[in-house]
C-alpha positions, -999 to +999 in steps of 0.1 A: +671+236+515+665+226+551+634+244+554+619+225+527+627+189+534+619+199+571+580+194+572+585+162+552+609+145+575+582+157+600+556+142+586+577+109+580+581+113+618+546+112+626+538+087+606+564+064+624+555+074+657+517+069+650+525+032+632+542+024+669+524+041+688+493+021+674+513-012+674+521-011+708+483-002+721+472-029+702+494-057+714+487-042+750+447-044+745+452-078+723+470-091+757+443-075+783+416-095+766+386-070+769+365-064+736+371-028+724+330-026+729+343-023+766+375-005+767+364+021+740+336+041+762+362+041+790+388+065+769+358+085+754+362+070+720+342+051+694+356+015+681+366+030+645+387+058+661+403+034+685+410+010+654+421+044+637+450+051+662+462+012+663+459+019+625+486+044+629+466+076+636+483+099+661+456+105+685+444+144+687+453+151+718+479+139+746+446+136+767+432+110+745+465+091+749+463+097+786+427+081+784+434+055+764+464+046+792+440+046+820+414+026+798+442-005+790+446-003+829+486+011+820+504+028+850+522+065+853+554+050+846+535+036+811+521+072+806+559+089+812+571+066+790+548+073+757+554+110+771+588+107+767+586+090+733+564+105+717+566+141+729+570+154+695+542+134+678+514+166+685+537+193+669+527+204+633 
């Protein structure tokens, strides 16, 4: 019984992580004030990809999150915090 419910709970957790991470990234970006067209190339993303992440899609890799943090001028402490909060997000 546990094994059949685990994948559903993992999917729900990934969805919650994605939504929360997307909200955090969006708020930081809006406060930053620069347009997406300026920020996205710094993270090696296209504007639609960035918008998908802000809408709740989990970035493909942790490296993408790091590039987004650099593009948003976030320090290492932010990256460490995000890593701690979302460590399980890339487990499938």
